[in-house]
N, C-alpha and C positions, 0 to 999 in steps of 0.2 A: 300759864307760860307760853304754851304752844301759841294761844292766839296772839299775844304780843310779838312774837318772832314773825308769824305769818303777815300780820298788820304791818310790821317794819319792813318786811321783804316787799310788801305790795307798794308802800309809800316810796322805798328806794328805787323800785322798778319805774315807777311814775316820773320821778324826779330824773332819772337818767333819760328816759324817753324825752322829756321835755328839754333837756339840755343838748341832746343830739338834734332835736328839731330846730332849735335855735341856731345851731351851728349850721344846718343844711340852708339856712335862710339867708347867709351871708355871702355875698358875691361881688365882684367887681362891677362897676357901672351902675351902682345903686340898683342891682338886681334886674337890669334891662336884659334882654336877650342879646348877647354878643353877636350873634350871627344876624339877626335883625339890624342892629346898629351898622354891622359890616354892609347891610343892604340898603343904608340910609332909611331904616324905619324905627320906630320906638315901639317895643313890644315888652310891656311889663310881664313880669314873671314872680311865681313864689319861689323860684330857685330849686324846685324839687327835681327838676333836671338840669344837671350840672356836671362840669368836667374840670379838670385841673391841667394847666399848662404853665410850665416854667414856674412851678411854686405858687399859683394863684387859682383861685376858684372862679369859673365863669359860669353864669345861668344861660340858661336856653328854654325857648317856648316850649319845645318838644324835641323828642328824639331825632327827627329828621334835621332840624337845624343844628343840633350838636354834631351829628355825623357828617353834614355839610361843612361846618366849621374846622373839623379836624382833618379834612382833606388836604387844606393849606392853612394851618393855625396862624403861622407868622403873617402872611399877607392878611388873612381876614382880621386878624387882631390889629394890625396898622390901620385898615379901613374904620374899623369900629372906634379905635381911639380918635381918629382924626372927626368922624363925625359926632362922636360924644363931647368933644371939646366945644364944638359949635352949638351942639343941642343937648346939654346935659339935663339928665332924667330928674 
């Protein structure tokens, strides 16, 4: 009985981990770095570095890009959206 409970707990933990990983990989702009787009560059990410702004998740290539974005998120988001419309990832 103990073995079944332990196995079930391990399987449950693995499934929970996979579920949170899938969530972390979902961001606006097809997981492109939002600050990269604001700088007119296409930088593919795995969205492991991300942040939320006005209810949306945005991906970043690194922590420095995330920090730079949040210095002026509304202006940087406008630049990213404009560039992404012309160059969708």
